C-alpha positions in Angstrom: 34.4 -56.6 -50.7 35.5 -53.4 -52.3 33.0 -53.1 -55.2 31.6 -49.6 -55.4 27.8 -49.2 -55.6 27.9 -48.8 -59.4 29.7 -52.2 -59.9 27.2 -53.9 -57.6 24.4 -52.6 -59.7 26.0 -53.8 -62.9 26.7 -57.3 -61.5 23.1 -57.6 -60.3 21.7 -56.7 -63.7 23.9 -59.2 -65.5 23.2 -62.1 -63.1 20.3 -63.4 -65.2 22.7 -63.6 -68.2 26.0 -64.8 -66.7 28.7 -64.8 -69.3 29.4 -68.3 -70.7 32.7 -70.0 -71.4 34.2 -69.0 -74.7 33.2 -72.2 -76.3 29.5 -71.5 -75.4 29.2 -67.8 -76.0 26.8 -66.8 -78.8 28.0 -63.4 -79.8 25.0 -62.7 -81.9 23.0 -62.0 -78.7 24.5 -58.5 -78.3 23.8 -56.5 -75.1 22.5 -58.3 -72.0 21.6 -55.6 -69.5 17.9 -55.9 -69.1 16.4 -59.4 -69.2 12.7 -59.8 -69.3 10.5 -61.4 -66.6 11.6 -64.8 -67.7 15.2 -64.0 -67.4 15.7 -63.9 -71.2 17.8 -61.1 -72.8 16.4 -59.1 -75.7 18.2 -59.8 -79.0 19.1 -56.5 -80.7 19.6 -58.3 -84.0 15.9 -59.1 -84.2 13.3 -56.4 -84.6 10.2 -57.1 -82.5 6.7 -56.7 -83.9 5.5 -53.3 -83.0 2.7 -50.9 -83.8 4.1 -48.3 -86.2 3.8 -44.7 -85.0 4.2 -42.0 -87.5 7.0 -39.6 -86.7 4.7 -36.8 -87.9 2.8 -36.4 -84.6 0.1 -33.8 -84.2 0.8 -33.3 -80.5 4.0 -31.9 -79.1 4.3 -34.2 -76.0 3.5 -37.8 -75.0 4.1 -39.6 -71.7 7.5 -40.8 -72.9 8.7 -38.4 -75.6 8.8 -34.7 -76.5 8.9 -33.5 -80.1 10.1 -30.1 -81.3 9.0 -29.2 -84.8 11.0 -26.7 -86.9 12.6 -26.4 -90.2 15.1 -29.0 -91.1 18.0 -28.6 -88.6 20.9 -26.6 -89.9 24.3 -28.3 -89.7 27.1 -26.1 -90.8 30.2 -28.3 -90.5 33.0 -27.6 -93.0 32.3 -25.2 -95.9 29.7 -26.5 -98.4 29.3 -29.7 -96.4 25.9 -31.4 -96.5 24.6 -34.9 -96.2 22.7 -36.1 -99.2 19.9 -38.2 -97.8 18.6 -40.8 -100.2 16.1 -42.7 -98.0 18.6 -45.4 -97.2 21.1 -43.5 -95.1 21.2 -41.7 -91.8 23.6 -39.8 -89.5 24.7 -41.2 -86.2 26.1 -38.4 -84.0 29.4 -39.5 -82.4 30.2 -36.2 -80.6 32.2 -36.4 -77.3 28.9 -35.6 -75.5 27.2 -38.5 -77.2 28.0 -41.4 -74.9 25.9 -44.1 -76.6 27.5 -47.4 -77.8 26.4 -48.8 -81.1 26.8 -52.0 -83.1 26.1 -53.0 -86.6 26.2 -56.0 -89.0 28.6 -55.4 -91.9 26.6 -57.4 -94.3 23.6 -55.0 -93.9 25.7 -51.9 -94.5 26.4 -50.7 -98.1 28.5 -47.7 -97.2 29.8 -46.0 -94.1 31.7 -42.7 -93.8 33.3 -41.7 -90.5 34.0 -38.0 -89.7 35.2 -36.1 -86.7 31.9 -36.1 -84.7 29.4 -38.2 -86.8 29.1 -41.2 -89.0 27.0 -41.7 -92.1 25.5 -45.2 -92.6 23.9 -46.3 -95.8 21.9 -49.5 -95.4 22.1 -52.2 -98.1 18.8 -52.3 -99.9 19.0 -56.1 -100.0 18.9 -56.0 -96.2 15.6 -54.2 -96.0 13.5 -55.4 -93.0 16.6 -56.5 -91.0 18.3 -54.6 -88.2 21.2 -52.6 -89.6 22.6 -50.5 -86.7 21.6 -50.7 -83.0 22.1 -47.6 -80.9 22.0 -47.8 -77.1 21.1 -45.2 -74.4 21.4 -45.3 -70.6 19.8 -44.2 -67.4 19.6 -40.4 -67.1 20.1 -39.8 -70.8 17.8 -39.2 -73.7 17.5 -40.5 -77.2 17.2 -37.9 -79.9 15.6 -38.9 -83.2 15.3 -36.3 -86.1 13.3 -37.1 -89.2 13.1 -35.8 -92.7 10.3 -33.5 -91.8 12.4 -31.4 -89.5 11.0 -33.0 -86.3 13.3 -33.9 -83.5 12.0 -36.3 -80.9 13.5 -36.7 -77.4 12.7 -39.9 -75.5 14.2 -40.3 -72.1 15.4 -43.7 -70.8 13.7 -45.0 -67.7 15.7 -44.9 -64.4 18.5 -47.5 -64.1 17.6 -49.0 -67.5 19.2 -49.4 -70.9 17.1 -49.0 -74.0 18.1 -49.3 -77.6 16.9 -48.5 -81.1 17.2 -50.8 -84.0 17.4 -49.0 -87.4 15.7 -50.9 -90.2 15.4 -50.1 -93.9 11.8 -50.1 -95.1 11.2 -50.1 -98.9 7.9 -49.9 -100.7 7.1 -51.7 -104.0 7.9 -48.7 -106.1 11.4 -48.6 -104.6 11.0 -45.7 -102.2 12.8 -46.4 -98.9 13.1 -44.9 -95.5 15.3 -45.7 -92.5 13.0 -46.4 -89.5 13.9 -46.7 -85.9 12.3 -49.5 -83.7 12.5 -48.5 -80.0 13.2 -51.6 -77.9 12.1 -50.9 -74.4 10.7 -47.5 -73.4 7.8 -46.4 -75.6 8.3 -49.3 -78.1 7.5 -46.8 -80.9 8.6 -47.0 -84.5 10.1 -43.7 -85.7 9.7 -43.2 -89.5 12.2 -41.6 -91.9 15.1 -41.2 -89.5 17.9 -38.8 -90.6 19.8 -38.1 -87.4 20.1 -40.4 -84.3 22.0 -39.8 -81.1 21.9 -40.1 -77.3 22.6 -37.5 -74.7 22.9 -34.7 -77.4 20.6 -33.8 -80.2 21.4 -33.2 -83.8 19.5 -29.9 -83.9 22.2 -28.3 -81.6 25.3 -30.0 -82.8 27.6 -28.6 -85.5 28.6 -31.4 -87.8 32.3 -31.5 -88.5 33.4 -33.4 -91.6 37.1 -33.3 -90.7 38.9 -36.6 -90.6 38.3 -38.4 -87.3 40.9 -38.3 -84.6 43.3 -41.1 -85.1 45.1 -41.2 -81.8 48.1 -43.5 -81.5 48.2 -46.0 -78.7 47.9 -44.1 -75.4 48.0 -45.4 -71.9 45.4 -44.2 -69.4 48.1 -42.2 -67.6 49.0 -40.4 -70.8 45.3 -39.6 -71.5 45.0 -38.0 -68.0 48.0 -35.8 -68.6 46.9 -34.8 -72.1 43.2 -34.2 -71.2 42.9 -33.4 -67.5 40.0 -31.0 -68.0 37.8 -33.4 -70.0 37.3 -36.2 -67.6 33.6 -36.0 -68.3 32.1 -39.2 -67.0 32.8 -41.6 -64.1 30.4 -44.1 -65.7 28.3 -44.4 -68.8 25.2 -45.1 -66.6 26.1 -43.1 -63.5 26.8 -39.6 -62.4 29.7 -40.7 -60.2 32.8 -38.5 -60.3 35.6 -40.1 -62.3 38.2 -41.8 -60.0 41.0 -43.3 -62.0 42.8 -44.2 -58.8 40.1 -46.5 -57.5 41.6 -49.3 -55.2 41.7 -52.9 -56.3 41.9 -52.4 -60.1 43.2 -55.6 -61.7 43.2 -54.5 -65.3 42.8 -51.4 -67.4 42.5 -50.7 -71.1 41.7 -47.8 -73.3 39.4 -47.7 -76.3 39.4 -44.9 -78.9 36.5 -42.4 -78.5 35.0 -43.1 -82.0 34.9 -46.8 -81.5 31.6 -48.8 -81.5 31.1 -51.8 -79.3 28.3 -54.2 -78.2 28.7 -53.9 -74.5 31.2 -53.1 -71.7 30.4 -54.7 -68.3 31.4 -54.1 -64.7 33.8 -51.2 -65.4 34.7 -48.0 -63.8 35.0 -45.5 -66.6 36.8 -42.2 -67.3 36.0 -40.5 -70.6 38.5 -38.3 -72.3 38.5 -36.6 -75.7 40.9 -39.2 -77.2 39.6 -42.3 -75.4 37.7 -44.1 -72.8 39.6 -45.6 -69.9 38.0 -48.8 -68.5 39.1 -50.2 -65.2 38.2 -53.7 -64.0 38.4 -55.4 -60.6 39.4 -59.0 -60.4 36.2 -61.0 -61.2 37.1 -64.6 -60.4 39.9 -67.1 -60.4 37.5 -70.0 -60.8 36.2 -69.1 -64.2 37.1 -66.5 -66.9 34.7 -63.6 -67.3 33.7 -61.9 -70.6 33.9 -58.2 -70.0 33.3 -56.6 -73.5 32.3 -57.6 -77.0 33.3 -55.8 -80.3 31.9 -55.9 -83.8 31.9 -53.9 -87.1 34.8 -53.0 -89.3 38.6 -53.1 -89.0 40.0 -52.4 -85.5 43.5 -52.0 -84.2 44.4 -53.9 -81.0 47.6 -53.2 -79.0 49.0 -55.5 -76.3 51.1 -54.8 -73.3 54.3 -55.7 -75.2 53.3 -53.1 -77.9 52.3 -55.7 -80.6 49.8 -54.2 -83.0 47.0 -56.4 -84.5 44.6 -55.6 -87.3 41.2 -57.3 -86.7 38.1 -58.2 -88.6 34.8 -59.8 -87.5 33.3 -60.2 -84.1 35.3 -61.0 -81.0 35.2 -60.5 -77.2 37.6 -59.5 -74.5 37.8 -61.9 -71.5 39.5 -61.6 -68.1 41.6 -64.5 -66.9 42.9 -64.4 -63.3 45.3 -66.8 -61.6 47.6 -66.4 -58.6 46.3 -62.9 -57.9 47.1 -61.5 -61.3 44.7 -60.9 -64.2 45.1 -60.8 -68.0 42.7 -59.5 -70.7 42.8 -61.7 -73.8 40.8 -61.7 -77.0 38.5 -64.6 -77.8 37.6 -64.7 -81.5 34.3 -65.7 -83.1 34.2 -67.9 -86.2 34.2 -64.9 -88.5 37.1 -63.0 -87.0 40.8 -62.9 -87.7 43.7 -61.1 -86.0 46.8 -60.3 -88.1 50.1 -59.1 -86.6 50.8 -55.8 -88.4 54.5 -56.3 -88.9 54.2 -60.0 -89.8 51.0 -60.5 -91.9 51.8 -64.2 -92.0 51.2 -64.4 -88.2 47.4 -64.7 -87.8 45.0 -65.8 -85.1 41.7 -67.4 -85.9 38.9 -69.2 -84.2 40.1 -72.7 -85.1 43.6 -72.0 -83.7 42.2 -70.8 -80.4 40.0 -73.9 -80.1 43.0 -76.1 -80.7 45.1 -74.2 -78.1 42.2 -74.4 -75.6 41.9 -78.2 -76.2 45.6 -78.6 -75.7 45.4 -76.8 -72.3 47.4 -73.7 -73.4 47.2 -70.9 -70.9 45.4 -67.7 -71.9 48.5 -65.5 -71.2 50.5 -67.4 -73.8 51.2 -64.8 -76.6 52.0 -67.5 -79.1 48.6 -69.0 -78.7 46.3 -66.1 -77.9 46.2 -62.3 -78.3 46.7 -61.6 -74.6 47.3 -58.7 -72.3 45.3 -56.2 -74.4 45.7 -52.6 -73.3 44.3 -50.5 -76.2 41.7 -50.8 -79.0 41.3 -48.3 -81.7 39.2 -47.8 -84.9 40.6 -48.6 -88.3 44.0 -49.8 -89.4 47.1 -49.5 -87.1 48.8 -46.4 -88.5 51.5 -45.2 -86.1 54.0 -46.4 -83.5 53.6 -49.9 -84.8 56.1 -52.5 -83.5 
């Protein structure tokens, strides 16, 4: 067996939550990396009952977190750029050094603005009390939470674990609201009045840039390597391994844009570049298809091996199908998702169509029945090199 140590660890942590067949998959469950003692995965869409801890601590250290108190952090960005905090919005740092995935529910978000290295979310007041955005952080990295009082809290993630924070809007009777962060795992604290949230970097030492986000066109992994050879920053999101894009036995590879959010990405060797994350997968099984990643939140652009561009909406997952020694990555759509071929808007893929194709025994590499052989996923509408 040629699995590297990292992949063996990922498989072991996922065994208690083996991916189900597409017909059985409940995509509302989110990440499944750390099941409890009963083998049950935490659900990031539900906020557990916790004891609220005020962010305005009187001590500077705790067993699990460190707080630095200063004036409100200065974020220069572009000239005259500031974030107008109204109690219902917060900034998620998406700088290259911030390696955390995140997910969100569209119905709970009133507004969202994406910039070069950060994103501003405003939570819908009607969704108060519900999880709006979930942010994840991995082994060897540290959550950073900065509040409206100028306090920045650093909370490390336990060894070989994944923790996440659920952001929840809390509103009082008189209409005053704050964005609170419920830590799931780790300290299980509730951080009040969050304004900046990140992993691996901290907002008090990041210069916010309100330039338009990079909108790279479809790039292959080889093109990313040539364009960005000096920025191969990570071999894995949860490991300090050196990036090895030429690892033996890779069956599939695809690239996601660096500003993209996702639910989870499993069993992958990863190389991170400024314009994208290269994910490489070994052959999992010819007996049963394997779910390898799950996407949610806003419009995405999906490109297939034959350069077809699809505009997407809703929640969907990427699955690996292997037969006769070859593997294919295909999209499996949830009930709320639609894929539209960019140059032919009448050509659409939806959940009901996939169910019918599956019932008819259509193979998952049939491009007329499924969005198959996916090689690139980007944020927002498809804007260039569309075929």
